[in-house]
Steps between C-alpha positions, in 0.01 A plus 500: 500500500215509745216738502508845650265578787299829496319609827201750489232577762188342383372190310320726238822696428699168494264353241519804263879522523546123456300519171748772382836335598417152396644161591853606597361676816309385810287778635387482866300722727621599851156646589635844599730555800679190642658677787396758740547632860364272776123507558480569864825685580637820365805304349720801473819556704446865600844508670708378200416707187142380487612146374192309394424140588355343201326157494329282240143556516307200638271466207809519265715236643381225254541739213854579602577131542363442145688787356829382668454160334452668152813720543714189534386375164533840321795636304397859594244667709310813381317707766211674326267670755336827423715794383472720809662522845280242632579264216876560559455413859313183416794400266746572776308287761486221234877531456558474879245227581609280204870555573573607148840613380577813282641265233191307414210750583386799316236766524270569206230786491250585246217764508251289295453119457529474121718305290716765391547670852571162660744371251687825506530482876645151481758620236628759753466361850653686785556462877306598799517880576568522871423873526146416377473223758622736763241753418224240543672352805515840676130553440401163630721544817382858555131398482578203732653723754209752507232215496657298781571798723178706444256216494583364863464865612145514359427162649605638848323846466191410300421146409669164411510432128554846377787591263686798379724546203733750349282560199161354605476747790578802286237388250249469772586845620412643154147347530471609859595861432257520211229370737585774742492759217152388411374513849648852558368625164231781516292537184443856340206583279529645156293527201560486121272646213466364148288635213339259262500682171458441120594688185342469160373142562276502815564125536872532512524601865823543697610611840713818609652564835479820683852657527458874574232723652542875499847431355596307824530137589153402628469419875227247512525382865125455562147493340447871561804599299398262224151646503638851460693397188225305350246787535752735339531263198122484427428665171868548429616462131754218453744587226819303391823690535842356397495137361839328534564161338816303558613148408634296791670163522463232746819288529488123603608399846826335570521106505434339842728487795398282793342794682298617191392145415362445849319843499332458167410121569338632813308775334398315176488145598438527879801273566688534835867560466559147630273342249664712208845381587383137527334506154803702362737232634299227307509714176896554541580131582318353203173388362408212249351693197438224245764412239749747648493291834608668826615851461545800720253759397633803684828638621614499876242659702693644778651819354503876541641559143304636205772406253407289197745266342623577146365166353163562665488852373578386144232225517218711631584790249465248220178360648309823533490605122434148392190458719377858563627696197813724458312806632505344853878456522692762691764631256805459732523237776347647816708467813395586854690665788555282803435614848790586729673186629343260249722203405540559120675152453163356528212532251131630530236232514396401150380213284786289379354528154253763373392254247330294779176695489296429803194395329710244286612313816198548730395143462822381681464747784273517802282807515717689746823418303338624180377822653838589658689404179268711297560793743889465448474440124286796427710739721817387327383523149353843560837641589604504143184632356424855395339734749126550494420855359210707635352840390455707820259781472461781759222766454484802723130597558386844627157514697447842653713537805632142466752325287463134420749239342395202279744228430471220255730213381460306182722213386673543167696181504492210745863399477606291799161516671392246210636239743574677825144651534363860476455641849175704524530805717231571729403830330581409142281637230530600129404859444292607198639739252521843671607827353615816677204733553240227467192520716411202704180366669497432873302193586568487868747600775625202706624598848658215696600459855827340594703438806872469507601127541747340740802322356383158370575172682772295339415228270752222447606674172534848651695355798748331256540832322556679835759242604694536181483882514634509850772251419379236748568142405587381148305339209514158652371619834181688426263201482631332831487828679143563413395141577689496836351819641139354424586157633638653823171684569656848470300591186164382371348516158155615442359555157853495364617790733754454774392583863745530797361274766498595869781266564706629210447864622599405859806295400623771255467778765705300748774431241496859380555619857796270557644444164473833320787402260384165368139612481610797279430470112830702439716275720359192339556637147862592592563154639365349178755719304780363722400146446499573129863640534609151636447363154762759386749374749426694817592268803170348628607473857551869535149574381364260755712636786389866431146394521536274794675753719199738481251219522631349820492839676143544404413144602647542854306823554184342371524204740469758790283770351239330277169469690340160538163427379464182700314434820327834516159432665179619314284645785209539276498125420324233700737274704604157375212278508713197606730633768360849573830694436486825296519465127792670328537648146723275286602501125538251221516552125120537485520787738407551870303253726443432864706239670496408864769669719559173667670365175657243455324332789155617354486530122152635468470747205212728396434719194505865571201549271200268510468299183258633228188296505357397157142425401564138444431213745720200562334187354645291775400675825274791387726778638604794291815512288754777582795631306836388629863531394727208410828439320335526165292820584144541601257204529158422652502294829230391728448722800471184703870431468669293658190280566421537117783524256299545190661756253434642155705695261429854399528618140575866479253707307530866397343719774531223767511133572268275319354169630638152436491447114313199403474359139256283330682167561456207726751301678563166313535310832213623733287723270552816720554844325851576398644830623800713420776493759853650511821330580874551465480438132193703432128441476347152450158332524437308827203311632278716736456200726866528618650348730259205456565503136839619374448477124677774308571587129662772293279801404370479148686701233298790353599725214631838615360833393719686251719783645318822479795750577546726226879485484510131506220429269627737232650329202322163559389481124849599386689247710247225411566578137871477557468177671302370198769622269774330689309172509332490845381158577141414584366476852645175624506389859737722702754300705538643861849636573695297752461667843814637661546321825435712815846435625657639200431860612832663514627687819494851369509738786314450823578213740232279617582553862496241777724674759717269725394474854154641470391756754 
């Protein structure tokens, strides 16, 4: 008998699975999708039930040829892409591209890449589930239709190169609407009043908040009203009234779903959703960890389920008392309620083994892999630990015509916060011992002026939360959605906050006016539910037809009614310096600019805003450097361009832009100073004499400062002790994880649009 062929997506996954299955199997990687719709045509027969035209992707032709040769030598072929709809679709495309038969091909799925999970899957192979394939296929076709019909409309009405999408445009609208709320917001003034008091021990001071004045809620709208209250309280006796003490519990959070992981990684680790998913994919597919070899460290990371498998539950419940003590184990297994619509056949994101303490395997991981794995491990282990217990004290305090309330919270038992971290509240304090009728000493009254705040701008974390709450997209789509709207220039990020750009606002308003349905969060959410129903057997063609009938009517109307932003002369601008014709306002993804109305005969362009002049001179011609925008963001360029093309990079600094960063290192070739520059792969050292000298080298590695966030730093000593107990190895050289090829990014939701025919 010959060997069996197993096909997975990536080389890292292939390596891990090959180690588990042994010599009787050949494991190959298909590098993600092998077939897709054509690159420059819509590739869908809109007249005949939306029949798709699939082709082998150009960059996968050699891979398909190699896999075909392997199938001829194999007794059986096992298709083992990821355990979601996208993975099911990849398996089906492999089945079709390799011309496999039902008799000799099988589908295997596993939620984690461990020996037990993989071997169990191969003992019970199945067949491709076409309802799951159709669910993904319908989503892909729907997004292709919207992208290929809407994008040319924007090219015609606004600017060539713009794009729109069924989900990305709705996500952009969320950011645009928030921007409008902030601009329309009017702040109201209000004041608060606190008393700093002490009891028997003058050093044990605490704060109490004003709650009542003359037996009414105090209206402290301005400084005068506060002054009236403060004057009335001078000389008043402060006496403790009722003292209430109550024990409260703080339960641990659920294990991670995709959405929660992206949110917490953004908040705690400052990872973008895209970066989080890239690292999680590496941890899932397998890492070399010493004597164990290559093993998957976490379960599948695209999930909306909070379910914990029975085996994992049993293992972590045995781990907790052995390493933390029996008092930390929740008496009964703790389960969590899934949100509506979650696919409970999946599992939450968790470590494949609780015994793999992060610190014990840290030497085998890159820094970012370690930090993300530690975040997942702690969250999971904490789910089965006891609640933290607090003693909450509330003391009513009478002071003349006023009533104050003092609150305190004291930890009685740390419970799950031993590893998940104790969250400090802004006003948290421990009250001294207070008795009813006790006289207090007033040290000072603390009036504070406040203003109502507008709703905060979205961060990437809060936008993921908003998308999930509104039912927009699915776990696999959050990261590409947020990346896409920034890459398209519709949303910009400043100090980790998302701002709607002028272009994003203008495009959103145009789409809202003409496509009220598809720009509605409710409509998009309902469409997601319909796409989900296809997996349960609903005919996918009927879902597409229902959408397309409404969409085509809106599209026809928009072709006639949507106003154009092209060719409108800007009377305030000076005429074209080359041909004398008026300059017109035009758009690209960086926003508006001036272009000659004689285009395409005259292609003169001009910025609408003069470039910002810096205080630095060009070393080549003596003119000043100005700030310009390029593909990679802001940079410094000589104002003498195009005669002088000297440029420098700008390194962002808090509170503004800093000058070009130089370090104390000389070029090995010419002796000039080395400076830090930025490229597609990040920052590097380059000779300041460029372009005469093109010497470059990597940035030197420097030790990073320890994390200071309280929730993530909590439990460091404990987990280090656990790592020691389980035999953590010393600090050896850390091998870098193999990078995932760029072209392995899977097609998850939004089409990269290159409409046929152009304008």
